[in-house]
C-alpha positions in Angstrom: -12.3 -55.5 -7.6 -11.4 -51.8 -7.8 -9.2 -50.4 -5.0 -9.2 -46.9 -3.6 -6.6 -45.5 -1.2 -7.7 -42.8 1.3 -4.7 -40.8 2.5 -4.9 -38.4 5.5 -2.1 -36.0 6.4 -0.9 -34.3 9.6 -3.2 -33.9 12.6 -6.1 -35.7 11.1 -5.5 -38.5 13.6 -6.8 -36.1 16.1 -10.2 -35.6 14.5 -13.0 -35.5 17.1 -10.6 -34.1 19.7 -9.2 -30.9 18.2 -11.0 -27.7 17.2 -14.4 -29.4 17.1 -16.0 -26.1 16.1 -14.0 -26.4 12.8 -13.6 -30.1 12.3 -16.5 -31.6 14.2 -16.8 -34.4 16.6 -16.4 -37.4 14.2 -13.2 -39.3 14.5 -11.0 -40.5 11.7 -11.8 -44.1 12.7 -15.5 -43.3 12.3 -15.0 -41.8 8.9 -12.9 -44.9 7.8 -15.6 -47.3 9.0 -18.3 -45.4 7.1 -16.1 -45.4 3.9 -15.5 -49.1 4.4 -19.2 -49.8 4.4 -19.8 -47.5 1.5 -17.1 -49.2 -0.5 -18.4 -52.7 0.3 -21.8 -51.5 -1.0 -20.2 -50.2 -4.2 -18.1 -53.2 -4.7 -14.7 -51.5 -4.1 -12.0 -52.2 -1.7 -11.1 -49.1 0.4 -7.8 -48.9 2.3 -6.6 -46.1 4.6 -3.3 -44.5 5.5 -2.6 -41.5 7.9 0.7 -40.0 8.7 2.0 -36.8 10.3 5.1 -37.1 8.2 5.3 -35.7 4.6 7.9 -38.3 3.4 5.7 -41.2 4.7 2.7 -39.8 2.8 4.8 -39.5 -0.4 6.2 -43.1 0.1 2.6 -44.4 0.4 1.5 -42.5 -2.7 4.4 -44.0 -4.7 3.5 -47.5 -3.4 0.0 -47.0 -4.7 1.2 -47.3 -8.3 -0.2 -50.4 -9.9 -2.2 -51.3 -6.8 -4.9 -48.7 -6.6 -7.4 -47.2 -9.1 -8.0 -43.9 -7.3 -6.7 -41.9 -4.4 -8.7 -39.7 -2.0 -6.5 -37.4 0.0 -6.9 -34.9 2.7 -3.3 -33.4 2.9 -4.1 -31.3 6.0 -1.8 -28.3 6.3 0.5 -29.8 3.6 -2.2 -28.7 1.2 -0.9 -25.2 1.4 2.9 -25.6 0.9 3.9 -29.2 -0.1 5.1 -29.1 -3.7 6.7 -32.5 -2.9 3.3 -34.0 -2.3 1.9 -32.3 -5.4 4.8 -33.9 -7.4 4.1 -37.3 -5.9 0.4 -37.2 -6.8 1.2 -36.2 -10.3 3.9 -38.8 -10.7 1.8 -41.9 -10.0 -0.8 -41.3 -12.7 -3.8 -42.3 -10.5 -6.9 -40.2 -10.4 -6.9 -38.1 -7.2 -9.7 -36.4 -5.3 -8.7 -33.8 -2.6 -11.0 -33.5 0.4 -11.1 -30.9 3.2 -13.5 -31.1 6.1 -13.7 -27.3 6.4 -14.2 -24.8 3.7 -10.5 -23.7 3.2 -11.6 -20.7 1.2 -13.6 -19.3 4.1 -10.7 -19.5 6.5 -7.4 -17.8 7.0 -5.8 -16.3 3.9 -2.9 -18.7 3.9 -5.4 -21.6 3.8 -7.1 -20.4 0.7 -4.4 -21.6 -1.6 -4.0 -25.4 -2.4 -0.8 -26.3 -4.1 -1.9 -29.9 -4.2 -5.3 -29.4 -5.9 -3.9 -29.0 -9.4 -2.8 -32.6 -9.1 -6.4 -33.7 -8.4 -9.3 -34.4 -10.7 -11.4 -32.3 -8.3 -11.7 -31.0 -4.7 -14.4 -31.3 -2.1 -14.3 -28.8 0.8 -16.6 -27.6 3.5 -19.0 -30.6 4.0 -17.4 -32.2 7.0 -17.2 -36.0 7.0 -19.7 -36.0 4.1 -16.9 -34.8 1.9 -15.2 -38.2 2.2 -18.4 -40.0 1.1 -18.8 -37.6 -1.8 -15.2 -38.2 -2.8 -15.7 -42.0 -2.7 -18.8 -41.7 -4.8 -16.8 -39.6 -7.3 -13.9 -42.0 -7.3 -16.2 -44.9 -8.0 -17.7 -43.0 -10.9 -14.3 -42.1 -12.3 -13.2 -45.8 -12.1 -16.4 -46.9 -13.7 -16.0 -44.6 -16.6 -12.4 -45.7 -17.1 -12.8 -49.4 -16.8 -16.4 -50.2 -17.4 -19.2 -50.5 -14.9 -18.8 -51.5 -11.2 -21.5 -53.8 -9.9 
């Protein structure tokens, strides 16, 4: 069975409680439950990790080598300045899809640059929680093309 790791960075544990006008009312736990159901329907195992600490995220990405077929990541604010996270994503040689709940290109100037996106196959931004579902669909397609068809 294919395995997909969903990684969420700083402050995403507060989804549903912080800046609802930007990030909405859906919690990270609700997003994870929906992705678990979607993964089960697609025949893939989805695991989740969230941390507010850059080094912990990097350690988790390193540990994904040989264990996961794709990574979906919302780096949070690390998107805009973490070259260490970029290097970790590049180093593991696993397809990566970057997700953002808000449209980072329609926000503050400093948010319009993603230093992690070049390590990703693609980026989905601005669709709220739907972005995670779209990323999971894309990850399944990438895995299917790489290894043959999923059920």
